[in-house]
C-alpha positions as CSV (number, residue, x, y, z in Angstrom):
1,M,56.9,-31.8,71.2
2,K,54.6,-31.1,74.2
3,K,53.5,-27.8,72.6
4,K,52.5,-29.5,69.4
5,R,50.4,-32.1,71.3
6,R,48.6,-29.2,73.2
7,R,47.8,-27.5,69.9
8,V,46.3,-30.7,68.5
9,R,44.1,-31.2,71.6
10,T,43.0,-27.6,71.4
11,R,41.9,-28.0,67.8
12,I,40.0,-31.2,68.6
13,K,38.2,-29.4,71.4
14,V,37.2,-26.5,69.2
15,I,36.0,-28.8,66.4
16,G,34.0,-30.7,69.0
17,V,32.4,-27.6,70.4
18,L,31.4,-26.5,66.8
19,L,30.1,-29.9,66.0
20,L,28.1,-30.0,69.2
21,G,26.8,-26.5,68.5
22,Y,25.8,-27.5,64.9
23,I,24.0,-30.6,66.3
24,L,22.2,-28.6,68.9
25,F,21.3,-25.9,66.4
26,F,20.1,-28.5,63.9
27,A,18.1,-30.3,66.6
28,F,16.5,-27.0,67.8
29,T,15.6,-25.7,64.3
30,S,14.3,-29.2,63.3
31,I,12.1,-29.3,66.4
32,Y,11.1,-25.7,66.6
33,Y,10.4,-25.2,62.8
34,R,8.9,-28.6,62.2
35,D,5.5,-27.0,61.8
36,K,6.4,-23.3,61.2
37,W,7.5,-21.1,58.4
38,Y,11.2,-20.1,58.4
39,P,12.1,-16.5,59.4
40,N,12.1,-13.9,56.6
41,T,9.2,-15.7,54.9
42,T,6.3,-13.9,53.2
43,V,3.2,-15.0,51.4
44,N,1.9,-12.5,48.9
45,S,4.0,-9.9,50.7
46,I,2.3,-10.8,54.1
47,D,4.9,-11.6,56.7
48,V,4.4,-15.2,58.0
49,S,7.8,-15.6,59.7
50,N,7.9,-18.1,62.5
51,L,4.1,-18.8,62.2
52,T,2.5,-22.2,62.0
53,Y,0.2,-23.0,59.1
54,N,-2.9,-22.2,61.1
55,E,-1.4,-18.9,62.4
56,S,-0.4,-17.9,58.8
57,K,-3.9,-18.8,57.6
58,E,-5.4,-16.5,60.3
59,E,-2.9,-13.7,59.4
60,I,-4.0,-13.9,55.8
61,A,-7.6,-14.1,56.8
62,N,-7.1,-11.0,59.0
63,R,-5.5,-9.2,56.2
64,V,-8.4,-10.0,53.8
65,N,-11.1,-9.2,56.4
66,N,-9.6,-5.9,57.2
67,Y,-8.2,-5.2,53.8
68,K,-7.7,-1.6,52.7
69,L,-5.9,-0.4,49.6
70,E,-4.5,3.1,49.6
71,I,-3.9,4.7,46.2
72,I,-1.6,7.7,46.1
73,G,-1.6,10.1,43.1
74,K,0.1,13.3,42.3
75,N,0.3,16.1,44.9
76,D,-0.1,13.3,47.6
77,I,-3.8,13.1,46.8
78,S,-5.1,9.7,47.6
79,F,-8.2,7.6,48.2
80,K,-8.8,4.2,49.8
81,I,-10.7,1.1,48.8
82,N,-12.0,-0.9,51.7
83,G,-12.4,-4.6,51.0
84,K,-15.8,-4.7,52.8
85,D,-17.1,-1.9,50.4
86,I,-16.6,-4.2,47.4
87,D,-17.5,-7.5,49.2
88,L,-13.9,-8.7,48.8
89,K,-13.4,-12.4,49.7
90,A,-10.6,-15.0,49.3
91,T,-10.5,-18.8,49.0
92,Y,-6.9,-19.7,49.5
93,E,-6.6,-22.5,52.1
94,K,-5.7,-25.3,49.7
95,N,-3.1,-23.2,47.8
96,L,-1.6,-22.0,51.1
97,E,-1.4,-25.5,52.5
98,K,0.4,-26.7,49.3
99,S,2.9,-23.9,49.6
100,F,3.4,-24.6,53.3
101,S,4.1,-28.3,52.5
102,N,6.6,-27.4,49.8
103,H,8.3,-25.0,52.2
104,L,8.7,-27.8,54.8
105,D,9.9,-30.4,52.3
106,G,12.3,-28.1,50.4
107,R,14.1,-26.3,53.1
108,S,17.6,-26.9,54.3
109,L,19.3,-26.1,57.6
110,F,21.0,-23.0,56.4
111,G,17.9,-21.9,54.6
112,I,16.9,-20.4,57.9
113,F,19.1,-17.5,57.0
114,A,17.6,-16.9,53.5
115,N,14.6,-15.0,52.3
116,H,11.5,-17.0,51.3
117,D,8.9,-15.2,49.3
118,Y,5.8,-17.2,48.1
119,E,3.1,-16.1,45.7
120,V,-0.1,-18.0,46.4
121,N,-3.3,-17.7,44.4
122,L,-5.7,-16.3,47.0
123,K,-8.6,-16.6,44.5
124,I,-9.7,-13.0,45.4
125,T,-13.3,-12.2,44.4
126,Y,-15.2,-8.9,44.7
127,N,-18.2,-7.0,43.4
128,Q,-17.1,-5.6,40.0
129,D,-19.9,-3.0,39.9
130,K,-19.1,-1.7,43.3
131,L,-15.4,-1.4,42.5
132,E,-16.1,0.4,39.2
133,K,-18.4,2.9,41.0
134,L,-15.7,3.6,43.6
135,I,-13.0,4.1,41.0
136,N,-15.2,6.3,38.7
137,N,-16.2,8.5,41.7
138,S,-12.8,8.8,43.1
139,V,-11.0,12.1,43.5
140,L,-8.1,10.8,41.3
141,V,-10.5,10.4,38.4
142,N,-13.0,13.2,39.0
143,G,-10.9,15.7,40.9
144,S,-12.1,18.2,43.5
145,D,-11.9,21.9,44.4
146,D,-8.4,21.3,45.6
147,Y,-7.4,18.8,42.9
148,K,-8.3,19.9,39.4
149,I,-8.0,17.3,36.7
150,E,-5.7,18.6,34.0
151,E,-5.0,16.8,30.7
152,S,-1.4,16.3,29.6
153,I,-0.4,18.5,26.7
154,P,1.9,16.3,24.5
155,D,4.9,17.6,22.7
156,H,3.6,19.2,19.6
157,V,4.4,21.2,16.5
158,E,3.3,24.8,15.9
159,Y,4.1,27.7,13.7
160,D,6.9,30.0,14.8
161,E,6.3,33.6,13.8
162,K,9.9,34.5,14.3
163,T,11.5,31.8,12.2
164,Q,8.4,31.3,9.9
165,T,8.8,27.6,10.2
166,G,7.4,24.8,12.4
167,K,8.9,24.3,15.8
168,I,8.6,21.7,18.6
169,V,6.8,22.9,21.7
170,E,7.6,20.8,24.8
171,G,4.5,19.2,26.4
172,V,3.1,19.7,29.8
173,N,2.4,16.7,32.2
174,G,-1.1,16.7,33.6
175,N,-2.7,14.5,36.2
176,K,-5.4,12.9,34.1
177,L,-5.2,9.1,34.4
178,D,-5.4,6.6,31.7
179,I,-8.6,5.1,33.2
180,D,-8.2,1.6,31.7
181,E,-4.6,1.3,32.9
182,F,-5.6,2.7,36.3
183,K,-8.3,0.0,36.7
184,T,-5.9,-2.7,35.6
185,I,-3.4,-1.6,38.3
186,I,-6.0,-1.6,41.0
187,K,-7.3,-5.1,40.0
188,E,-3.7,-6.5,40.1
189,A,-3.2,-5.0,43.5
190,L,-6.5,-6.5,44.8
191,K,-5.5,-9.9,43.4
192,D,-2.3,-9.8,45.6
193,V,-4.0,-7.9,48.5
194,Q,-1.5,-5.1,48.2
195,T,-2.1,-2.3,50.7
196,K,-0.6,0.6,48.9
197,I,-0.1,1.9,45.4
198,D,2.0,5.0,44.6
199,L,1.0,6.0,41.1
200,T,3.9,8.5,41.0
201,D,6.4,5.6,40.9
202,K,7.2,6.0,37.2
203,E,9.2,2.7,37.1
204,A,6.3,0.7,38.5
205,Y,3.5,2.5,36.7
206,P,4.9,4.2,33.6
207,D,1.6,4.3,31.7
208,V,-1.0,5.2,34.2
209,Y,-0.9,9.0,33.5
210,E,-1.5,10.4,30.1
211,K,1.9,11.1,28.5
212,S,3.2,14.5,27.4
213,T,6.1,12.9,25.5
214,N,5.6,12.3,21.8
215,K,7.8,9.7,20.2
216,N,6.9,10.8,16.7
217,I,7.5,14.5,17.2
218,E,10.5,14.7,14.9
219,K,8.6,13.0,12.1
220,Q,5.7,15.3,12.6
221,L,7.9,18.4,12.5
222,S,9.4,17.1,9.2
223,T,5.9,16.6,7.7
224,Y,4.8,20.0,9.0
225,N,7.7,21.9,7.4
226,S,7.3,19.8,4.2
227,Y,3.7,21.0,3.9
228,L,4.4,24.5,5.1
229,L,7.4,25.5,3.1
230,N,5.8,25.8,-0.3
231,W,5.4,28.8,-2.5
232,I,3.0,28.4,-5.4
233,T,2.9,31.1,-8.0
234,W,0.6,31.7,-11.0
235,D,1.4,33.9,-13.9
236,M,-1.9,35.6,-14.6
237,G,-0.6,37.6,-17.5
238,E,-0.4,41.4,-17.9
239,G,2.5,41.3,-15.4
240,V,0.2,40.1,-12.6
241,T,1.1,37.1,-10.4
242,E,-0.7,35.4,-7.5
243,T,1.2,33.4,-4.8
244,I,0.4,31.0,-2.0
245,T,3.0,31.4,0.7
246,P,3.8,29.6,4.0
247,D,1.9,32.5,5.7
248,D,-1.2,31.3,4.0
249,I,-0.5,27.6,4.4
250,K,0.1,27.8,8.2
251,D,-3.6,28.5,8.6
252,W,-4.5,25.3,6.7
253,L,-2.5,22.9,8.7
254,I,-4.1,20.8,11.3
255,I,-2.3,18.8,14.0
256,G,-4.7,16.2,15.4
257,D,-4.8,14.7,18.9
258,S,-2.5,12.0,17.8
259,G,0.0,14.5,16.5
260,K,-0.7,13.7,12.8
261,V,-0.3,16.6,10.5
262,T,-3.0,17.1,7.8
263,L,-3.9,19.8,5.3
264,D,-7.4,21.2,5.9
265,K,-8.7,21.0,2.3
266,D,-11.7,23.1,3.2
267,E,-9.6,26.0,4.5
268,M,-7.3,25.8,1.5
269,S,-10.3,25.7,-0.8
270,E,-11.6,29.0,0.6
271,W,-8.4,30.7,-0.5
272,I,-8.7,29.2,-3.9
273,E,-12.3,30.2,-4.2
274,D,-11.4,33.8,-3.4
275,F,-8.6,33.5,-6.0
276,C,-11.0,32.2,-8.7
277,L,-13.6,34.8,-7.9
278,K,-11.1,37.6,-8.1
279,Y,-10.4,36.8,-11.8
280,K,-13.9,35.6,-12.8
281,T,-15.6,37.8,-15.3
282,V,-18.4,35.3,-16.3
283,G,-21.7,36.7,-15.3
284,K,-20.4,40.2,-14.3
285,S,-22.2,43.3,-15.3
286,R,-20.9,44.9,-18.5
287,H,-21.6,48.3,-20.0
288,F,-22.6,47.7,-23.6
289,T,-23.3,50.2,-26.3
290,T,-26.3,49.0,-28.3
291,H,-26.9,49.4,-32.1
292,T,-28.8,52.6,-31.2
293,G,-25.8,54.1,-29.4
294,Q,-27.5,53.7,-26.0
295,V,-25.2,52.5,-23.2
296,I,-26.9,49.8,-21.1
297,E,-25.8,47.4,-18.4
298,I,-26.0,43.7,-19.0
299,S,-25.3,41.0,-16.5
300,G,-25.6,37.2,-16.4
301,G,-24.6,34.7,-19.1
302,D,-21.5,32.6,-19.4
303,Y,-19.1,34.6,-21.4
304,G,-15.8,35.6,-19.9
305,W,-12.9,34.2,-17.8
306,R,-13.4,31.5,-15.2
307,L,-10.7,29.6,-13.4
308,D,-11.3,25.9,-13.0
309,Y,-11.8,25.8,-9.3
310,D,-12.0,22.0,-8.9
311,K,-8.8,21.3,-10.9
312,I,-6.9,24.1,-9.0
313,V,-7.9,22.7,-5.7
314,E,-6.6,19.2,-6.5
315,Q,-3.4,20.7,-8.1
316,V,-2.6,22.8,-5.0
317,Y,-3.4,20.0,-2.6
318,D,-1.1,17.6,-4.4
319,I,1.7,20.1,-4.5
320,I,1.5,20.9,-0.8
321,T,1.1,17.3,0.4
322,E,3.9,15.9,-1.9
323,K,7.0,15.3,0.2
324,T,9.5,18.2,-0.2
325,D,13.2,17.6,-0.5
326,E,14.5,17.7,3.1
327,N,17.8,19.3,1.9
328,L,15.9,22.2,0.4
329,I,14.0,22.6,3.7
330,K,17.2,22.5,5.7
331,A,18.8,25.0,3.4
332,Y,15.9,27.5,3.7
333,I,15.8,27.1,7.5
334,E,19.5,28.0,7.7
335,N,19.3,30.8,5.2
336,K,16.0,32.4,4.1
337,N,17.3,34.1,1.0
338,Q,15.5,34.4,-2.3
339,E,17.5,31.7,-3.9
340,N,16.3,29.1,-1.3
341,I,12.8,30.4,-1.6
342,D,12.9,30.0,-5.4
343,K,14.0,26.3,-5.0
344,L,10.8,25.8,-2.9
345,T,8.6,27.6,-5.4
346,T,6.2,25.9,-7.9
347,K,5.3,28.0,-10.9
348,L,2.0,27.3,-12.5
349,E,-0.1,28.5,-15.4
350,P,-3.7,29.2,-14.6
351,I,-6.2,26.5,-15.5
352,Y,-9.4,28.0,-17.0
353,S,-12.8,26.3,-17.5
354,N,-13.9,29.3,-19.6
355,K,-11.9,31.9,-21.4
356,G,-12.6,35.4,-22.6
357,Y,-11.0,37.3,-25.5
358,K,-8.5,39.4,-23.6
359,K,-7.5,40.4,-20.0
360,D,-7.8,43.9,-18.6
361,Y,-7.1,43.9,-14.8
362,Q,-7.9,47.6,-14.6
363,N,-11.3,47.0,-16.1
364,F,-12.5,43.4,-15.8
365,E,-15.5,43.9,-18.0
366,N,-13.3,44.8,-20.9
367,D,-12.6,41.1,-21.7
368,W,-14.4,40.7,-25.0
369,D,-13.7,41.4,-28.7
370,T,-15.4,44.8,-29.2
371,K,-15.1,44.4,-33.0
372,N,-16.6,41.0,-33.5
373,Y,-19.8,40.0,-31.8
374,S,-23.6,39.8,-32.2
375,E,-26.4,41.6,-30.4
376,I,-30.0,40.4,-29.9
377,D,-32.5,43.1,-29.1
378,L,-35.5,41.1,-27.7
379,T,-37.7,44.2,-27.7
380,E,-37.1,44.8,-31.4
381,Q,-36.8,41.1,-32.2
382,R,-33.7,41.8,-34.3
383,I,-30.2,40.5,-34.5
384,Y,-27.1,42.6,-35.3
385,V,-23.8,41.0,-36.3
386,Y,-20.6,43.0,-36.2
387,R,-17.4,42.1,-37.9
388,D,-14.2,44.1,-37.7
389,G,-16.0,46.9,-35.9
390,Q,-18.7,47.3,-38.5
391,L,-22.3,46.2,-38.7
392,A,-22.1,43.3,-41.1
393,Y,-25.7,42.0,-41.0
394,S,-29.0,42.6,-39.4
395,C,-32.2,40.5,-39.5
396,I,-35.5,39.8,-37.7
397,C,-36.0,36.8,-35.4
398,V,-38.6,35.2,-33.2
399,S,-37.4,34.5,-29.6
400,G,-38.7,32.4,-26.8
401,L,-42.4,32.5,-25.6
402,P,-42.7,34.3,-22.3
403,T,-44.9,31.7,-20.4
404,E,-46.0,31.9,-16.8
405,K,-43.3,29.3,-15.8
406,Q,-40.7,31.3,-17.7
407,D,-39.5,28.0,-19.1
408,R,-39.4,29.1,-22.7
409,I,-38.1,32.6,-22.6
410,T,-34.8,33.6,-24.2
411,R,-32.6,34.5,-21.3
412,T,-30.7,37.8,-21.3
413,G,-27.0,38.1,-20.6
414,V,-23.6,37.9,-22.3
415,W,-23.0,34.5,-23.8
416,Y,-20.6,32.9,-26.2
417,I,-21.0,30.8,-29.3
418,K,-20.3,27.1,-28.4
419,E,-20.8,25.2,-31.6
420,K,-21.9,25.4,-35.2
421,R,-23.6,22.6,-37.2
422,L,-25.2,22.8,-40.6
423,E,-27.9,20.4,-39.5
424,K,-29.2,19.4,-36.1
425,V,-32.3,17.8,-34.6
426,L,-33.7,19.7,-31.6
427,V,-35.4,17.5,-29.1
428,G,-37.6,18.6,-26.3
429,E,-40.3,17.1,-24.0
430,D,-43.0,17.6,-26.6
431,Y,-41.2,18.1,-29.9
432,E,-38.4,16.9,-32.2
433,T,-37.5,19.3,-34.9
434,P,-34.7,19.0,-37.6
435,V,-33.2,22.4,-38.3
436,K,-30.4,23.9,-40.5
437,Y,-27.6,26.3,-39.7
438,W,-27.5,25.6,-36.0
439,I,-25.4,28.0,-33.9
440,R,-25.5,27.1,-30.1
441,I,-25.5,30.1,-27.7
442,M,-26.4,28.3,-24.4
443,W,-25.7,24.7,-23.2
444,T,-29.4,24.5,-22.2
445,G,-30.4,24.5,-25.8
446,T,-30.8,28.1,-26.9
447,G,-29.3,29.0,-30.3
448,Y,-29.7,30.5,-33.7
449,H,-31.3,28.3,-36.4
450,A,-33.4,28.4,-39.5
451,L,-37.1,27.5,-39.2
452,N,-39.6,27.5,-42.0
453,R,-42.4,29.2,-40.1
454,S,-45.7,29.7,-41.9
455,D,-46.2,33.1,-40.2
456,W,-43.1,34.9,-41.4
457,D,-45.2,37.1,-43.6
458,K,-47.2,38.1,-40.5
459,W,-44.1,38.9,-38.4
460,T,-44.1,41.8,-36.0
461,P,-41.9,42.5,-32.9
462,D,-44.7,41.2,-30.8
463,L,-45.1,37.9,-32.5
464,Y,-42.9,36.1,-29.9
465,K,-45.4,37.0,-27.2
466,T,-47.9,34.6,-28.6
467,K,-46.1,32.4,-31.1
468,G,-42.6,32.4,-29.5
469,S,-40.1,29.5,-29.7
470,H,-38.9,27.2,-26.9
471,G,-36.1,29.7,-26.3
472,C,-34.1,29.6,-29.6
473,L,-33.8,32.4,-32.1
474,N,-35.9,31.4,-35.1
475,L,-34.6,32.8,-38.4
476,K,-35.5,32.7,-42.0
477,E,-33.3,30.3,-43.9
478,E,-31.4,33.0,-45.8
479,D,-30.8,34.9,-42.6
480,A,-29.7,31.8,-40.8
481,K,-27.3,30.9,-43.6
482,K,-25.7,34.4,-43.5
483,L,-25.3,34.4,-39.7
484,Y,-23.7,30.9,-40.0
485,E,-21.2,32.4,-42.4
486,L,-20.4,35.4,-40.3
487,I,-20.4,34.2,-36.7
488,N,-17.5,32.2,-35.3
489,S,-17.2,29.9,-32.2
490,G,-16.3,31.9,-29.2
491,D,-17.9,35.1,-30.3
492,P,-19.8,37.0,-27.5
493,V,-23.5,37.4,-27.9
494,F,-25.3,40.2,-26.0
495,I,-29.0,39.6,-25.4
496,H,-31.1,42.3,-23.9
497,Y,-34.5,44.0,-24.1
């Protein structure tokens, strides 16, 4: 019973001591911290623990007056901004006083053991132009002999010679800053009078350096291979084919700074131009045996084969840029056999803007019907029409007047008959003449036609030199009618002196 009473008295003493300690602690903290910040208190990361309002105001003023911001970049290269160099000032007293008052009113006894962090608008001002100049001239922006500025090379797609497909090449991180992001970070730091920035802290500053990562790289690879993996084949006849392959297309693909894949139409067009010129016979020199048996060389004119360059350019562009079935691409990448190539091949027939009579890839000038044609000898002023390999008709003519401007001459070359009309009105700058038996040779207006000239009875091979036409071949009506009956559209016309 006595032991029990002693335990009770002991407990009462302990509780009394604790209560007294609490009262003394409360009295001490209430008195000591009645005009002070609690321990573990910061204002804008400035330690004001145990300071009075005036002391904290002076601490902040001291920080502002002696402010320096150190900015650390890659390779531990850094530069500093002194507040005095940019006329940095702060107007914060009212905001600090309000925060101090809230701190005193809102604290509790045990709050003395907690952390108290306050953000006060210090109303920082500085000279913007001076700051811009310091940033733009800094070593982190301009580099130095020991710190070269290197741009980041983003992940990108390029042609792989080994696999003959596109591949992803991992980018390289550089040290070039995103200048706008860099300036924003510095201004935020000045606002809070931070003293240090470590730009290599990727969590704090993930966007300050130009990135090498490319979020769209897989999509770009897919587009690249879709463009690249095309075979386009033309059947040119006579057992000859022409083919565009990925080895050609790889030189036409452009990957822009943003990583976007585009087809360089100009580069592609150069290949198509060479292709068209290879099979063009229009205007080429041809060896021609005249009615006298003499072999001459004639060039110019519009007879012959000509591929339609513009249409082929658009055709090829559309084929390459049209999205290719990803399953076909995947199958080819896994197995580059002929079967998978065939599935990625587009077969085309050539598109011609002009056609000849036949093809002879061993002798390109042999593209005309050697049995059915007409010959105009401008020296003799005579026309010779051949059908089935035989001279079917011959007659005199009057060709274009050889003026100083050469605007009325009958041009030489190898042409083809474009149209036939029984009647037509020929219109020029200073004439309008109805004619019969019109046979067009040139789109510029030259052709055979009848003309009732008053000087036919005075005709000589030199008449055209003084009384020549505007370029056409004037004929007597009976001759024009016969030519109209013999000559067909598409027939070649050889005009020479």
